[in-house]
Structures are given as structure tokens and as C-alpha cells.
C-alpha atoms as an extended CHARMM CRD file, in Angstrom:
* protein
*
       267  EXT
         1         1  MET       CA             78.8670000000      108.1430000000       88.7850000000  PROA      1               0.0000000000
         2         2  ASP       CA             81.0940000000      107.6280000000       91.8680000000  PROA      2               0.0000000000
         3         3  ASN       CA             84.8390000000      108.2090000000       91.1510000000  PROA      3               0.0000000000
         4         4  SER       CA             85.7340000000      109.8550000000       94.3070000000  PROA      4               0.0000000000
         5         5  GLY       CA             89.3490000000      109.1850000000       95.3650000000  PROA      5               0.0000000000
         6         6  THR       CA             90.2570000000      107.8440000000       91.9100000000  PROA      6               0.0000000000
         7         7  SER       CA             92.7140000000      109.7500000000       89.8340000000  PROA      7               0.0000000000
         8         8  VAL       CA             91.2850000000      110.7060000000       86.4460000000  PROA      8               0.0000000000
         9         9  ARG       CA             94.8330000000      110.1070000000       85.0190000000  PROA      9               0.0000000000
        10        10  SER       CA             94.9080000000      106.7750000000       86.5560000000  PROA      10              0.0000000000
        11        11  LEU       CA             91.6420000000      105.6400000000       84.9350000000  PROA      11              0.0000000000
        12        12  LEU       CA             93.1620000000      106.7930000000       81.5390000000  PROA      12              0.0000000000
        13        13  PHE       CA             96.3260000000      104.9770000000       81.9790000000  PROA      13              0.0000000000
        14        14  ARG       CA             94.6170000000      101.8320000000       83.1420000000  PROA      14              0.0000000000
        15        15  PHE       CA             92.2460000000      102.1600000000       80.1950000000  PROA      15              0.0000000000
        16        16  ILE       CA             95.2700000000      102.4870000000       77.6060000000  PROA      16              0.0000000000
        17        17  ASN       CA             97.2890000000       99.7250000000       79.2280000000  PROA      17              0.0000000000
        18        18  ASN       CA             94.4950000000       97.2160000000       78.8770000000  PROA      18              0.0000000000
        19        19  GLN       CA             93.5730000000       98.1010000000       75.3710000000  PROA      19              0.0000000000
        20        20  LYS       CA             94.4300000000       95.6500000000       72.6800000000  PROA      20              0.0000000000
        21        21  LYS       CA             93.0860000000       97.6030000000       69.6740000000  PROA      21              0.0000000000
        22        22  HSD       CA             94.0190000000      101.2310000000       68.9670000000  PROA      22              0.0000000000
        23        23  ASP       CA             90.1840000000      102.2420000000       68.3260000000  PROA      23              0.0000000000
        24        24  ASN       CA             88.4240000000      105.7250000000       68.8170000000  PROA      24              0.0000000000
        25        25  ASN       CA             88.6000000000      105.1480000000       72.4950000000  PROA      25              0.0000000000
        26        26  TYR       CA             92.1750000000      104.6830000000       72.7280000000  PROA      26              0.0000000000
        27        27  ILE       CA             92.9090000000      107.7200000000       70.5910000000  PROA      27              0.0000000000
        28        28  ILE       CA             90.5950000000      109.7530000000       72.8820000000  PROA      28              0.0000000000
        29        29  ALA       CA             92.2260000000      108.4540000000       76.0370000000  PROA      29              0.0000000000
        30        30  GLN       CA             95.5810000000      109.5910000000       74.4470000000  PROA      30              0.0000000000
        31        31  MET       CA             94.6570000000      112.8120000000       73.3970000000  PROA      31              0.0000000000
        32        32  VAL       CA             93.1200000000      113.6970000000       76.6890000000  PROA      32              0.0000000000
        33        33  LEU       CA             96.2180000000      112.6840000000       78.3770000000  PROA      33              0.0000000000
        34        34  LYS       CA             98.2800000000      114.9790000000       76.2650000000  PROA      34              0.0000000000
        35        35  ASN       CA             95.9960000000      117.9160000000       76.7650000000  PROA      35              0.0000000000
        36        36  PHE       CA             95.0780000000      117.0860000000       80.3670000000  PROA      36              0.0000000000
        37        37  ASP       CA             95.6410000000      120.5240000000       81.8730000000  PROA      37              0.0000000000
        38        38  ASN       CA             93.5370000000      121.9680000000       79.0710000000  PROA      38              0.0000000000
        39        39  ILE       CA             90.7070000000      119.6810000000       79.2240000000  PROA      39              0.0000000000
        40        40  PRO       CA             88.8320000000      121.7220000000       81.8830000000  PROA      40              0.0000000000
        41        41  ARG       CA             88.6330000000      124.7100000000       79.2380000000  PROA      41              0.0000000000
        42        42  MET       CA             87.8290000000      122.5780000000       76.2080000000  PROA      42              0.0000000000
        43        43  THR       CA             84.3550000000      122.0740000000       75.1680000000  PROA      43              0.0000000000
        44        44  ILE       CA             83.1790000000      118.4270000000       73.9450000000  PROA      44              0.0000000000
        45        45  TYR       CA             83.2090000000      119.7090000000       70.2660000000  PROA      45              0.0000000000
        46        46  GLU       CA             86.8860000000      120.9720000000       70.7750000000  PROA      46              0.0000000000
        47        47  LEU       CA             87.9270000000      117.6250000000       72.0870000000  PROA      47              0.0000000000
        48        48  ALA       CA             86.1320000000      115.7630000000       69.2360000000  PROA      48              0.0000000000
        49        49  ASP       CA             87.6170000000      117.7960000000       66.5220000000  PROA      49              0.0000000000
        50        50  ALA       CA             91.1940000000      117.3030000000       68.2480000000  PROA      50              0.0000000000
        51        51  CYS       CA             90.5970000000      113.3900000000       68.0650000000  PROA      51              0.0000000000
        52        52  PHE       CA             88.6890000000      113.4430000000       64.6990000000  PROA      52              0.0000000000
        53        53  VAL       CA             85.6650000000      111.8890000000       66.2160000000  PROA      53              0.0000000000
        54        54  SER       CA             82.3330000000      112.5910000000       66.8210000000  PROA      54              0.0000000000
        55        55  THR       CA             80.9470000000      114.2090000000       69.9310000000  PROA      55              0.0000000000
        56        56  SER       CA             78.8760000000      111.0650000000       70.6470000000  PROA      56              0.0000000000
        57        57  ALA       CA             82.1100000000      109.0310000000       70.3840000000  PROA      57              0.0000000000
        58        58  VAL       CA             83.6120000000      111.2890000000       73.2420000000  PROA      58              0.0000000000
        59        59  SER       CA             80.4310000000      110.6840000000       75.3910000000  PROA      59              0.0000000000
        60        60  ARG       CA             80.4960000000      106.8990000000       74.8990000000  PROA      60              0.0000000000
        61        61  PHE       CA             84.1670000000      107.2340000000       76.0190000000  PROA      61              0.0000000000
        62        62  ILE       CA             83.1980000000      109.3360000000       78.7780000000  PROA      62              0.0000000000
        63        63  ARG       CA             80.8440000000      106.8100000000       80.0210000000  PROA      63              0.0000000000
        64        64  LEU       CA             83.1160000000      104.0030000000       79.5870000000  PROA      64              0.0000000000
        65        65  ILE       CA             85.4780000000      104.9440000000       82.1460000000  PROA      65              0.0000000000
        66        66  ASN       CA             82.6000000000      105.7380000000       84.5770000000  PROA      66              0.0000000000
        67        67  PHE       CA             81.5170000000      109.4220000000       84.2660000000  PROA      67              0.0000000000
        68        68  SER       CA             78.0490000000      110.1100000000       83.3570000000  PROA      68              0.0000000000
        69        69  THR       CA             78.6540000000      113.3630000000       81.3350000000  PROA      69              0.0000000000
        70        70  TYR       CA             81.4800000000      115.3770000000       79.6570000000  PROA      70              0.0000000000
        71        71  THR       CA             80.7620000000      118.1040000000       82.4920000000  PROA      71              0.0000000000
        72        72  GLU       CA             81.3090000000      115.8390000000       85.0140000000  PROA      72              0.0000000000
        73        73  PHE       CA             84.5600000000      114.4520000000       83.6250000000  PROA      73              0.0000000000
        74        74  LYS       CA             85.9000000000      117.9440000000       83.2110000000  PROA      74              0.0000000000
        75        75  ASP       CA             84.9830000000      118.9190000000       86.5750000000  PROA      75              0.0000000000
        76        76  ALA       CA             87.0790000000      115.7290000000       87.9510000000  PROA      76              0.0000000000
        77        77  VAL       CA             90.1570000000      116.6220000000       85.6180000000  PROA      77              0.0000000000
        78        78  GLY       CA             90.0350000000      120.1420000000       87.1050000000  PROA      78              0.0000000000
        79        79  LYS       CA             90.0460000000      118.7000000000       90.6120000000  PROA      79              0.0000000000
        80        80  GLU       CA             92.9870000000      116.5980000000       90.0960000000  PROA      80              0.0000000000
        81        81  ILE       CA             95.5400000000      116.8310000000       92.8960000000  PROA      81              0.0000000000
        82        82  ASP       CA             98.9350000000      118.0980000000       91.7480000000  PROA      82              0.0000000000
        83        83  ILE       CA            101.9870000000      115.9920000000       92.4590000000  PROA      83              0.0000000000
        84        84  VAL       CA            103.3730000000      118.8830000000       94.5470000000  PROA      84              0.0000000000
        85        85  SER       CA            100.8310000000      118.0500000000       97.1320000000  PROA      85              0.0000000000
        86        86  ASP       CA            102.7400000000      114.9640000000       97.8110000000  PROA      86              0.0000000000
        87        87  TYR       CA            105.3850000000      116.7870000000       99.2020000000  PROA      87              0.0000000000
        88        88  SER       CA            105.9960000000      119.1770000000      102.1750000000  PROA      88              0.0000000000
        89        89  LYS       CA            106.0630000000      123.1480000000      101.6030000000  PROA      89              0.0000000000
        90        90  ASN       CA            109.3400000000      123.0200000000      103.3340000000  PROA      90              0.0000000000
        91        91  MET       CA            110.9600000000      120.8150000000      100.5390000000  PROA      91              0.0000000000
        92        92  THR       CA            109.0440000000      122.2910000000       97.6350000000  PROA      92              0.0000000000
        93        93  GLN       CA            109.8230000000      125.9700000000       98.5830000000  PROA      93              0.0000000000
        94        94  ARG       CA            113.3980000000      125.4540000000       99.3620000000  PROA      94              0.0000000000
        95        95  GLU       CA            116.2780000000      126.9140000000       97.1400000000  PROA      95              0.0000000000
        96        96  MET       CA            117.2670000000      124.4770000000       94.2380000000  PROA      96              0.0000000000
        97        97  SER       CA            120.9560000000      125.0180000000       95.5080000000  PROA      97              0.0000000000
        98        98  ILE       CA            120.1320000000      122.4950000000       98.3850000000  PROA      98              0.0000000000
        99        99  LYS       CA            120.4820000000      119.3820000000       96.4160000000  PROA      99              0.0000000000
       100       100  THR       CA            121.0430000000      116.6530000000       99.0210000000  PROA      100             0.0000000000
       101       101  GLU       CA            118.9210000000      118.0130000000      101.8960000000  PROA      101             0.0000000000
       102       102  PHE       CA            115.7650000000      116.1700000000      100.6210000000  PROA      102             0.0000000000
       103       103  LEU       CA            117.7280000000      113.0960000000      100.0760000000  PROA      103             0.0000000000
       104       104  ASN       CA            119.1430000000      112.9390000000      103.5690000000  PROA      104             0.0000000000
       105       105  ASP       CA            115.7780000000      113.8630000000      105.2690000000  PROA      105             0.0000000000
       106       106  PHE       CA            113.8090000000      111.3220000000      102.9770000000  PROA      106             0.0000000000
       107       107  THR       CA            116.2450000000      108.7120000000      103.7970000000  PROA      107             0.0000000000
       108       108  THR       CA            116.2490000000      109.2590000000      107.3570000000  PROA      108             0.0000000000
       109       109  ASN       CA            112.7020000000      109.6280000000      107.7660000000  PROA      109             0.0000000000
       110       110  ILE       CA            112.1610000000      105.9690000000      105.9370000000  PROA      110             0.0000000000
       111       111  ILE       CA            114.7120000000      104.4800000000      108.2800000000  PROA      111             0.0000000000
       112       112  SER       CA            112.7510000000      105.8350000000      111.0450000000  PROA      112             0.0000000000
       113       113  ASN       CA            109.6400000000      104.4470000000      109.8050000000  PROA      113             0.0000000000
       114       114  LEU       CA            111.2430000000      100.9660000000      109.3290000000  PROA      114             0.0000000000
       115       115  ASP       CA            112.6850000000      101.3730000000      112.9620000000  PROA      115             0.0000000000
       116       116  PHE       CA            108.8750000000      102.2120000000      114.0900000000  PROA      116             0.0000000000
       117       117  VAL       CA            107.4670000000       99.0290000000      112.7720000000  PROA      117             0.0000000000
       118       118  GLN       CA            110.3360000000       96.9420000000      114.1230000000  PROA      118             0.0000000000
       119       119  ASN       CA            109.9320000000       98.2380000000      117.6730000000  PROA      119             0.0000000000
       120       120  ASN       CA            106.1410000000       98.3860000000      117.5410000000  PROA      120             0.0000000000
       121       121  ILE       CA            104.6300000000       95.8350000000      115.6660000000  PROA      121             0.0000000000
       122       122  PRO       CA            105.5060000000       92.5700000000      117.3130000000  PROA      122             0.0000000000
       123       123  VAL       CA            105.9890000000       89.3650000000      114.9130000000  PROA      123             0.0000000000
       124       124  SER       CA            102.8930000000       87.7930000000      117.0870000000  PROA      124             0.0000000000
       125       125  LYS       CA            100.7460000000       90.7710000000      115.4790000000  PROA      125             0.0000000000
       126       126  ILE       CA            101.9740000000       90.1640000000      112.0500000000  PROA      126             0.0000000000
       127       127  GLU       CA            101.1420000000       86.3700000000      112.3550000000  PROA      127             0.0000000000
       128       128  GLY       CA             97.9090000000       87.2400000000      113.8000000000  PROA      128             0.0000000000
       129       129  ILE       CA             96.9570000000       88.9710000000      110.7590000000  PROA      129             0.0000000000
       130       130  VAL       CA             98.5590000000       86.2850000000      108.4890000000  PROA      130             0.0000000000
       131       131  SER       CA             96.0420000000       83.9090000000      110.1570000000  PROA      131             0.0000000000
       132       132  ASP       CA             93.2080000000       85.9390000000      109.7970000000  PROA      132             0.0000000000
       133       133  ILE       CA             94.0720000000       86.0570000000      106.0740000000  PROA      133             0.0000000000
       134       134  PHE       CA             94.4740000000       82.2620000000      105.9210000000  PROA      134             0.0000000000
       135       135  GLU       CA             91.1470000000       81.6460000000      107.6050000000  PROA      135             0.0000000000
       136       136  ALA       CA             88.9390000000       84.0250000000      105.8300000000  PROA      136             0.0000000000
       137       137  GLY       CA             86.7420000000       82.7330000000      103.0930000000  PROA      137             0.0000000000
       138       138  ASP       CA             87.1640000000       86.0830000000      101.0020000000  PROA      138             0.0000000000
       139       139  VAL       CA             89.9020000000       88.6360000000      101.4400000000  PROA      139             0.0000000000
       140       140  ALA       CA             89.8650000000       91.9870000000       99.5320000000  PROA      140             0.0000000000
       141       141  VAL       CA             92.5330000000       94.7600000000       99.5150000000  PROA      141             0.0000000000
       142       142  PHE       CA             91.0990000000       98.5000000000       99.4450000000  PROA      142             0.0000000000
       143       143  GLY       CA             92.8590000000      101.7930000000       99.0490000000  PROA      143             0.0000000000
       144       144  LEU       CA             93.4310000000      104.8410000000       96.8740000000  PROA      144             0.0000000000
       145       145  GLU       CA             95.9360000000      105.1410000000       94.2270000000  PROA      145             0.0000000000
       146       146  PHE       CA             99.1720000000      103.5660000000       95.5350000000  PROA      146             0.0000000000
       147       147  ALA       CA             97.6130000000      101.1960000000       97.5850000000  PROA      147             0.0000000000
       148       148  ASP       CA             95.5600000000       99.8220000000       94.2720000000  PROA      148             0.0000000000
       149       149  PHE       CA             99.1680000000       99.3170000000       92.8430000000  PROA      149             0.0000000000
       150       150  MET       CA            100.1920000000       97.5830000000       96.0310000000  PROA      150             0.0000000000
       151       151  GLY       CA             97.0670000000       95.5150000000       95.9480000000  PROA      151             0.0000000000
       152       152  GLN       CA             97.7950000000       94.1030000000       92.5030000000  PROA      152             0.0000000000
       153       153  HSD       CA            101.4480000000       93.0710000000       93.8440000000  PROA      153             0.0000000000
       154       154  PHE       CA             99.8610000000       91.5110000000       97.0550000000  PROA      154             0.0000000000
       155       155  GLN       CA             97.1500000000       89.7170000000       94.8900000000  PROA      155             0.0000000000
       156       156  SER       CA            100.0490000000       88.3510000000       92.6050000000  PROA      156             0.0000000000
       157       157  LYS       CA            102.2470000000       87.2840000000       95.4770000000  PROA      157             0.0000000000
       158       158  MET       CA             99.2520000000       85.5150000000       97.5820000000  PROA      158             0.0000000000
       159       159  GLY       CA             98.0910000000       83.9780000000       94.3630000000  PROA      159             0.0000000000
       160       160  SER       CA            101.5100000000       82.1720000000       93.7870000000  PROA      160             0.0000000000
       161       161  MET       CA            100.6610000000       80.7610000000       97.2160000000  PROA      161             0.0000000000
       162       162  ASN       CA             97.0790000000       79.6200000000       96.2900000000  PROA      162             0.0000000000
       163       163  LYS       CA             95.2860000000       82.5290000000       98.3430000000  PROA      163             0.0000000000
       164       164  ILE       CA             92.8850000000       84.4710000000       96.2100000000  PROA      164             0.0000000000
       165       165  ILE       CA             92.9650000000       88.2000000000       96.9370000000  PROA      165             0.0000000000
       166       166  GLN       CA             90.4110000000       90.4620000000       95.5010000000  PROA      166             0.0000000000
       167       167  VAL       CA             91.2420000000       94.0600000000       94.3880000000  PROA      167             0.0000000000
       168       168  GLY       CA             88.7850000000       96.8280000000       93.1180000000  PROA      168             0.0000000000
       169       169  PHE       CA             90.0660000000      100.0090000000       91.4810000000  PROA      169             0.0000000000
       170       170  THR       CA             86.7590000000      101.9120000000       91.3340000000  PROA      170             0.0000000000
       171       171  VAL       CA             84.1610000000      102.4860000000       94.1040000000  PROA      171             0.0000000000
       172       172  GLU       CA             81.9250000000      100.5710000000       91.7560000000  PROA      172             0.0000000000
       173       173  ASP       CA             84.5100000000       97.5660000000       91.6110000000  PROA      173             0.0000000000
       174       174  GLN       CA             84.5390000000       97.6120000000       95.2560000000  PROA      174             0.0000000000
       175       175  LEU       CA             81.0100000000       97.5110000000       96.1100000000  PROA      175             0.0000000000
       176       176  ASN       CA             80.6070000000       94.8050000000       93.5510000000  PROA      176             0.0000000000
       177       177  ILE       CA             83.3980000000       92.6960000000       95.7680000000  PROA      177             0.0000000000
       178       178  ILE       CA             81.5090000000       93.4470000000       98.8250000000  PROA      178             0.0000000000
       179       179  ASP       CA             78.2320000000       92.2050000000       97.3480000000  PROA      179             0.0000000000
       180       180  ASN       CA             79.7100000000       88.7250000000       96.7590000000  PROA      180             0.0000000000
       181       181  ILE       CA             81.9500000000       88.5160000000       99.8760000000  PROA      181             0.0000000000
       182       182  LYS       CA             81.3080000000       85.8050000000      102.2150000000  PROA      182             0.0000000000
       183       183  PRO       CA             80.0900000000       86.3630000000      105.9980000000  PROA      183             0.0000000000
       184       184  ASN       CA             83.5050000000       85.4520000000      107.1910000000  PROA      184             0.0000000000
       185       185  GLY       CA             85.3800000000       88.0290000000      104.6480000000  PROA      185             0.0000000000
       186       186  LEU       CA             88.2840000000       90.1180000000      105.5820000000  PROA      186             0.0000000000
       187       187  ALA       CA             89.1150000000       93.6710000000      104.2510000000  PROA      187             0.0000000000
       188       188  LEU       CA             92.6400000000       94.9600000000      104.3440000000  PROA      188             0.0000000000
       189       189  ILE       CA             92.6610000000       98.7560000000      104.0760000000  PROA      189             0.0000000000
       190       190  PHE       CA             95.9930000000      100.6020000000      103.2620000000  PROA      190             0.0000000000
       191       191  SER       CA             95.4590000000      104.1720000000      103.7610000000  PROA      191             0.0000000000
       192       192  MET       CA             98.3610000000      106.2940000000      105.0060000000  PROA      192             0.0000000000
       193       193  GLU       CA             96.4560000000      109.4940000000      105.8540000000  PROA      193             0.0000000000
       194       194  GLY       CA             93.1620000000      107.8770000000      106.3440000000  PROA      194             0.0000000000
       195       195  GLY       CA             91.7720000000      109.4580000000      102.9570000000  PROA      195             0.0000000000
       196       196  PHE       CA             90.1350000000      106.2190000000      102.0120000000  PROA      196             0.0000000000
       197       197  PHE       CA             87.7950000000      106.4370000000      104.9990000000  PROA      197             0.0000000000
       198       198  TYR       CA             86.6370000000      110.0160000000      103.7420000000  PROA      198             0.0000000000
       199       199  PHE       CA             86.4290000000      109.2900000000      100.0240000000  PROA      199             0.0000000000
       200       200  SER       CA             84.9000000000      105.8940000000      100.2990000000  PROA      200             0.0000000000
       201       201  GLU       CA             81.9880000000      106.0710000000      102.8370000000  PROA      201             0.0000000000
       202       202  LYS       CA             79.7140000000      103.7870000000      100.7070000000  PROA      202             0.0000000000
       203       203  VAL       CA             82.6800000000      101.0600000000      100.6320000000  PROA      203             0.0000000000
       204       204  ILE       CA             83.1160000000      101.4170000000      104.5550000000  PROA      204             0.0000000000
       205       205  THR       CA             79.1960000000      101.3670000000      105.1360000000  PROA      205             0.0000000000
       206       206  ALA       CA             78.9810000000       98.3000000000      102.7450000000  PROA      206             0.0000000000
       207       207  LEU       CA             81.7160000000       96.4910000000      104.6230000000  PROA      207             0.0000000000
       208       208  LYS       CA             80.2410000000       96.9480000000      107.8230000000  PROA      208             0.0000000000
       209       209  ARG       CA             76.7240000000       95.6960000000      106.7500000000  PROA      209             0.0000000000
       210       210  LYS       CA             78.2350000000       92.6870000000      105.6870000000  PROA      210             0.0000000000
       211       211  ASN       CA             80.0730000000       92.3750000000      108.9410000000  PROA      211             0.0000000000
       212       212  VAL       CA             83.3670000000       92.2660000000      107.3890000000  PROA      212             0.0000000000
       213       213  LYS       CA             86.1820000000       92.2750000000      109.5840000000  PROA      213             0.0000000000
       214       214  ILE       CA             88.1190000000       95.3850000000      108.6330000000  PROA      214             0.0000000000
       215       215  ILE       CA             92.0950000000       95.6640000000      109.3540000000  PROA      215             0.0000000000
       216       216  THR       CA             93.5260000000       99.0830000000      108.6500000000  PROA      216             0.0000000000
       217       217  PHE       CA             96.9790000000       99.8430000000      107.7350000000  PROA      217             0.0000000000
       218       218  THR       CA             97.8170000000      103.6580000000      108.4550000000  PROA      218             0.0000000000
       219       219  PHE       CA            100.0700000000      106.4500000000      109.9940000000  PROA      219             0.0000000000
       220       220  LYS       CA             97.5460000000      107.9060000000      112.1950000000  PROA      220             0.0000000000
       221       221  LYS       CA             94.6290000000      107.2260000000      114.1350000000  PROA      221             0.0000000000
       222       222  SER       CA             91.5350000000      109.2080000000      113.7650000000  PROA      222             0.0000000000
       223       223  PRO       CA             88.0730000000      109.1330000000      114.8370000000  PROA      223             0.0000000000
       224       224  ILE       CA             86.7220000000      108.0220000000      111.5850000000  PROA      224             0.0000000000
       225       225  ILE       CA             89.1500000000      105.0480000000      111.3340000000  PROA      225             0.0000000000
       226       226  GLU       CA             88.5630000000      104.1910000000      114.9180000000  PROA      226             0.0000000000
       227       227  ARG       CA             84.7220000000      104.1210000000      114.3700000000  PROA      227             0.0000000000
       228       228  SER       CA             85.1480000000      101.8370000000      111.4370000000  PROA      228             0.0000000000
       229       229  ALA       CA             88.4030000000       99.4450000000      111.5570000000  PROA      229             0.0000000000
       230       230  ASP       CA             88.4350000000       96.4620000000      113.9090000000  PROA      230             0.0000000000
       231       231  GLU       CA             91.9390000000       96.6290000000      114.0820000000  PROA      231             0.0000000000
       232       232  ILE       CA             94.4220000000       99.4380000000      113.2540000000  PROA      232             0.0000000000
       233       233  ILE       CA             98.3700000000       98.9490000000      112.4490000000  PROA      233             0.0000000000
       234       234  ILE       CA            100.2900000000      102.1160000000      112.7890000000  PROA      234             0.0000000000
       235       235  CYS       CA            103.1330000000      101.7520000000      110.0770000000  PROA      235             0.0000000000
       236       236  GLY       CA            105.3030000000      104.6080000000      111.1270000000  PROA      236             0.0000000000
       237       237  GLU       CA            105.4070000000      108.2540000000      112.2990000000  PROA      237             0.0000000000
       238       238  THR       CA            106.5140000000      110.1720000000      109.2210000000  PROA      238             0.0000000000
       239       239  ASN       CA            104.7530000000      110.8560000000      105.8210000000  PROA      239             0.0000000000
       240       240  GLU       CA            105.5630000000      114.3530000000      105.1580000000  PROA      240             0.0000000000
       241       241  ASN       CA            107.1230000000      113.4410000000      101.5930000000  PROA      241             0.0000000000
       242       242  THR       CA            105.5630000000      110.1600000000      100.8870000000  PROA      242             0.0000000000
       243       243  GLU       CA            108.0240000000      108.0100000000      102.8680000000  PROA      243             0.0000000000
       244       244  GLY       CA            105.1070000000      106.3960000000      104.1780000000  PROA      244             0.0000000000
       245       245  ARG       CA            104.7390000000      104.5390000000      101.0720000000  PROA      245             0.0000000000
       246       246  ILE       CA            107.8390000000      102.5460000000      101.4710000000  PROA      246             0.0000000000
       247       247  SER       CA            106.9560000000      101.4820000000      105.1350000000  PROA      247             0.0000000000
       248       248  ILE       CA            103.3180000000      100.3940000000      104.1630000000  PROA      248             0.0000000000
       249       249  LEU       CA            104.9660000000       98.3340000000      101.2910000000  PROA      249             0.0000000000
       250       250  TYR       CA            107.3380000000       97.0920000000      104.1180000000  PROA      250             0.0000000000
       251       251  VAL       CA            104.4840000000       95.7800000000      106.1650000000  PROA      251             0.0000000000
       252       252  MET       CA            102.8850000000       94.0930000000      103.0880000000  PROA      252             0.0000000000
       253       253  GLU       CA            105.9020000000       92.3530000000      102.5560000000  PROA      253             0.0000000000
       254       254  LEU       CA            106.1140000000       91.0270000000      105.9860000000  PROA      254             0.0000000000
       255       255  LEU       CA            102.7000000000       89.7920000000      105.5810000000  PROA      255             0.0000000000
       256       256  ILE       CA            103.7650000000       87.8770000000      102.4620000000  PROA      256             0.0000000000
       257       257  TYR       CA            106.7650000000       86.4050000000      104.0460000000  PROA      257             0.0000000000
       258       258  TYR       CA            104.9430000000       85.1610000000      107.0150000000  PROA      258             0.0000000000
       259       259  TYR       CA            102.0210000000       83.7670000000      105.1910000000  PROA      259             0.0000000000
       260       260  MET       CA            104.6480000000       81.6840000000      103.0300000000  PROA      260             0.0000000000
       261       261  ARG       CA            106.3030000000       80.6220000000      106.2650000000  PROA      261             0.0000000000
       262       262  ASN       CA            103.5120000000       79.7200000000      108.4270000000  PROA      262             0.0000000000
       263       263  TYR       CA            101.1750000000       78.5930000000      105.8520000000  PROA      263             0.0000000000
       264       264  TYR       CA            102.3780000000       77.7830000000      102.3610000000  PROA      264             0.0000000000
       265       265  LEU       CA            105.4780000000       76.0120000000      103.1820000000  PROA      265             0.0000000000
       266       266  GLN       CA            103.5280000000       73.8300000000      105.6710000000  PROA      266             0.0000000000
       267       267  SER       CA            101.1040000000       72.6540000000      103.2330000000  PROA      267             0.0000000000
């Protein structure tokens, strides 16, 4: 199955957080998380023994979280991106004695990104996007990992203003949303480095097929984004050490505020 761009750990945590009963599936999910780094070297028999369940129970759980086979699941675990990749080599390879340099650089870059938004995205542009959100029959938020969590926040805040926003965590979820989206639908894609456009080609193709307007919030233009997006909002200049997350969230908060000001308070 297609789990491209989705962290296996995120799938497991999401499953555990939404489980009301601690059954075999819950036990397997916990065991996998506790032994995550060893999973690529474990057979299905070894995992089943560690969980005190049958191999068929493990297979059922694997399918439950959208993997066809245990081998496919193991391969995905093995390809999980290490958190170190979130940061520049310059910062991860420096001597530990340099305690404040990261804090100073990180904070300076955040401020620089926020200044960039203030100086390069006029209020009229934000209000134009807010108008699109108000007018659209269906609005959906798309992205990878952090953008998913942002999407939930956006969904909750917009819901409090009676505007329903759809969020899909897996490719399958996202394609189902697109299948049911109205012709005048709107897609908000939050993708700092444009990874969503590379990992989720099926989703982009489906959005284009349904003639959904795509507004992308990112840090750099690239040919693949320019080919697909109807509108591109550049949210900053620096994302070497995940500073972009704060800037993207800042822009989202602006959308929420101006929607409240221009539409919710006027109703």
C-alpha cells in the first residue's frame, strides 16, 4: 500500500493514541515502538514471540496500519528518516562545548523568517486566501508529518468558526477526501521543502483532475511546485534547522485571525 511520506512511528503513535482498549493490536504497536531500531532485523516470528501473539495477529496488525506485508512494513521502518536530518551538518557536527550558538542562530533565523513574511506577504494577499477559504465549498489541508499536526490545529480553529476543514493523514485518506470534494474545492498544501509534491504525486494528480484550486505554502519555488500550484506563498528564507515550522505556523495563525475578523465576526 502507499504510505509514502508518512512516518511509521507517526502511524503507530496515532494508532495507540486512538485506541480505547489495550488488545493485541495495542500490545504489538507498543512492542514495535520499543524495539523500533531492531525491527528491520526481526522476523515476523520473533516479533510475534516478543508480543506473545501469533504471526497471524502480527499480519492483521500490519494490514490495519496500511501495509500489505510484514516485509513491506520492515522496509518502511528501515527507511525511517533519522531526526538528525532535520538539522544542518554545521550544527550537528560542532563541538558540544558550543552551547549557545545553536540557540542564537536558531532564534535569529526565526526572527528573519517572520520579518520576511511581514515584508513580503501583504495583508491583501492573506485576505485574498481567506476569501478563497470562505467561498470554497470544500477545503482540505495537505502535507507531511508536521503539516498534518498543523492541519488538525487549523481544522479545530476553523471549526470553531463553523468552517469545516478536511485533513487526511495517509495517501489513502487524502485520495478519499478528493474523491468527495466539490468542483469549487480548495486545497491548502503546507510543504516547507516541497516534499509533498514528490512523495504524493497521486494526490496532486487527483487534485488537478478535479480542478481543485491549489495554494501552496513553502520556502522555495521549484519546477514541480510551479507546475502544480495555482498560487505559491513563500513563508521565509531559512529552514536549515527546522526554523520553517514556526514561520509556516505563523502564516497559518494569520489565516485564522483574518478569517475571524473578516467573516466570523461579521456574521
